C-alpha positions in Angstrom: 85.8 -117.7 -83.6 83.1 -118.4 -86.3 79.5 -119.1 -85.3 76.8 -120.3 -87.7 73.1 -119.9 -86.8 70.0 -121.3 -88.5 66.6 -119.8 -87.4 63.3 -121.1 -88.6 59.7 -120.1 -87.8 56.5 -121.4 -89.3 52.9 -120.2 -88.9 49.9 -122.3 -90.1 46.3 -120.9 -90.3 43.0 -122.7 -90.5 42.0 -120.6 -93.5 43.8 -118.2 -95.9 44.7 -114.9 -94.3 45.9 -111.6 -95.8 49.3 -110.5 -94.4 50.0 -107.0 -93.4 53.5 -105.8 -94.2 56.0 -107.6 -92.0 59.3 -106.4 -90.5 62.0 -109.1 -90.2 64.8 -108.3 -87.8 67.1 -111.3 -88.3 70.2 -109.8 -89.9 73.1 -109.7 -87.5 74.8 -106.4 -86.9 78.3 -105.6 -88.2 80.4 -104.0 -85.5 83.9 -103.9 -84.0 83.0 -107.1 -82.1 81.8 -109.2 -85.1 82.0 -109.4 -88.9 79.1 -110.9 -90.9 80.4 -113.5 -93.3 77.2 -114.7 -94.9 73.4 -114.2 -94.6 70.4 -115.5 -96.4 66.7 -115.4 -95.7 63.9 -117.4 -97.3 60.3 -116.3 -96.9 57.2 -118.2 -98.1 54.8 -117.3 -99.6 56.7 -115.4 -102.2 57.0 -111.7 -101.4 55.3 -109.2 -103.6 58.1 -106.8 -102.7 60.6 -106.0 -100.0 63.0 -103.3 -98.9 65.8 -103.1 -96.4 65.6 -100.3 -93.7 68.2 -99.0 -91.3 66.7 -98.2 -87.9 67.8 -95.4 -85.6 69.9 -97.9 -83.5 71.9 -99.0 -86.6 70.1 -102.3 -87.1 69.2 -103.4 -90.6 65.7 -105.0 -91.1 63.8 -106.3 -94.0 60.3 -105.0 -94.7 58.3 -107.3 -96.8 54.7 -107.3 -98.2 52.6 -110.0 -99.8 50.0 -110.0 -102.6 47.8 -113.0 -101.9 46.3 -114.7 -98.9 47.9 -117.9 -97.6 47.4 -120.5 -95.0 51.2 -120.6 -94.2 54.0 -118.2 -93.4 57.5 -119.5 -93.0 60.8 -117.7 -92.5 64.2 -119.4 -92.5 67.4 -117.5 -92.1 71.0 -118.6 -92.0 74.1 -116.6 -91.1 77.7 -117.0 -90.2 79.6 -114.4 -88.1 83.2 -114.1 -87.1 83.5 -113.0 -83.5 86.4 -110.6 -83.2 86.3 -109.9 -79.5 88.0 -112.6 -77.4 87.5 -110.8 -74.1 84.0 -109.4 -73.5 85.4 -107.3 -70.7 87.9 -105.3 -72.9 86.3 -101.9 -72.3 87.5 -98.9 -70.4 85.3 -97.5 -67.5 85.5 -93.8 -67.2 84.9 -91.9 -64.0 81.3 -90.9 -65.0 80.4 -94.5 -65.8 81.6 -95.8 -62.4 78.9 -93.9 -60.5 75.3 -95.2 -60.3 74.0 -91.6 -60.9 74.9 -91.7 -64.5 75.1 -88.4 -66.3 75.0 -89.0 -70.1 76.6 -86.2 -72.1 75.1 -84.8 -75.3 74.4 -86.0 -77.9 74.3 -89.4 -76.2 71.8 -88.2 -73.6 69.2 -87.4 -76.3 69.8 -90.6 -78.2 69.4 -92.7 -75.0 66.4 -90.9 -73.6 63.9 -93.5 -74.9 65.9 -96.3 -73.1 66.0 -94.4 -69.8 62.2 -93.7 -69.7 60.7 -95.5 -66.7 57.1 -94.2 -67.2 55.9 -97.7 -68.0 57.9 -99.4 -65.3 55.6 -100.9 -62.6 55.9 -99.4 -59.1 56.9 -102.8 -57.6 59.9 -102.9 -60.0 60.8 -99.3 -59.1 60.7 -100.2 -55.4 62.8 -103.3 -56.1 65.4 -101.1 -57.8 65.8 -98.7 -54.9 67.5 -100.9 -52.3 69.9 -102.3 -54.9 71.8 -99.0 -55.4 72.4 -98.8 -51.7 73.8 -102.3 -51.7 76.0 -101.4 -54.6 77.3 -98.4 -52.6 76.5 -96.1 -55.6 78.8 -98.0 -58.0 77.4 -98.7 -61.4 79.3 -101.9 -62.2 78.7 -103.4 -58.8 75.0 -102.6 -59.2 74.8 -104.3 -62.6 76.7 -107.3 -61.3 74.4 -107.6 -58.3 71.4 -107.3 -60.6 72.5 -110.1 -62.9 72.9 -112.4 -59.9 69.4 -111.9 -58.5 67.7 -115.2 -57.7 64.9 -115.6 -60.2 64.1 -119.2 -61.2 64.5 -119.9 -64.9 61.4 -121.4 -66.5 60.5 -122.1 -70.2 57.5 -120.8 -71.9 58.1 -121.0 -75.6 55.0 -119.2 -76.8 53.8 -115.6 -76.4 55.3 -112.3 -75.5 57.7 -111.7 -72.6 56.0 -111.2 -69.3 55.8 -107.7 -67.8 58.7 -107.1 -65.4 56.5 -106.9 -62.4 55.0 -110.4 -63.1 58.5 -111.9 -63.4 59.6 -110.1 -60.2 56.5 -111.0 -58.2 56.5 -114.7 -59.3 60.2 -115.1 -58.8 60.6 -116.9 -62.1 60.7 -116.2 -65.8 62.2 -117.2 -69.1 65.3 -115.6 -70.6 63.2 -112.9 -72.4 61.2 -112.2 -69.2 64.5 -111.7 -67.3 65.8 -109.4 -70.0 62.7 -107.2 -69.7 63.0 -107.1 -65.9 66.7 -106.3 -66.1 66.0 -103.4 -68.5 63.2 -102.0 -66.4 65.3 -102.1 -63.2 68.1 -100.3 -65.1 65.6 -97.6 -66.4 64.2 -97.2 -62.9 67.8 -96.2 -61.7 68.5 -94.0 -64.7 70.7 -96.5 -66.7 69.7 -96.8 -70.3 68.4 -100.3 -71.0 67.6 -101.8 -74.4 66.8 -105.4 -75.5 
């Protein structure tokens, strides 16, 4: 199945501003699940320079810098991907991934350490994560399924950063990005690597 996406963002300022270097993470990833057929990006004002960078997680980004102040910044990207995976559940669960007390083997354990760090997770979210494993009877897949069916009312707030996970949990509502942050923090609180 082929999917085409167009993404556009425009910023307008009251007076000319100088832009720091920007990192644009809009290029879809090539993987065994999808093949990138086309990609283009248009940025205004004209870039003074740019370079592509590969991050530690295998994502390609475009770093761009600008020479002159401007009152506008616009970014438009278009891409087409061919989805190769028909069944999203075509994976094999091993014995170690069935248990909620996940033990990641090396070198994966070191690579996933930043995504398992719960030092910044609020205590209320850590507390919320504790009863869930008991309800899942220690089973990882049952836990993730139960977590995805938690009753949090979906709301829309188109502007701003995602809410902290404890705000989403305590208010009982959040946007898609808020729920993603909450989901990752609950996973991290239980030792499951979580990344958005």
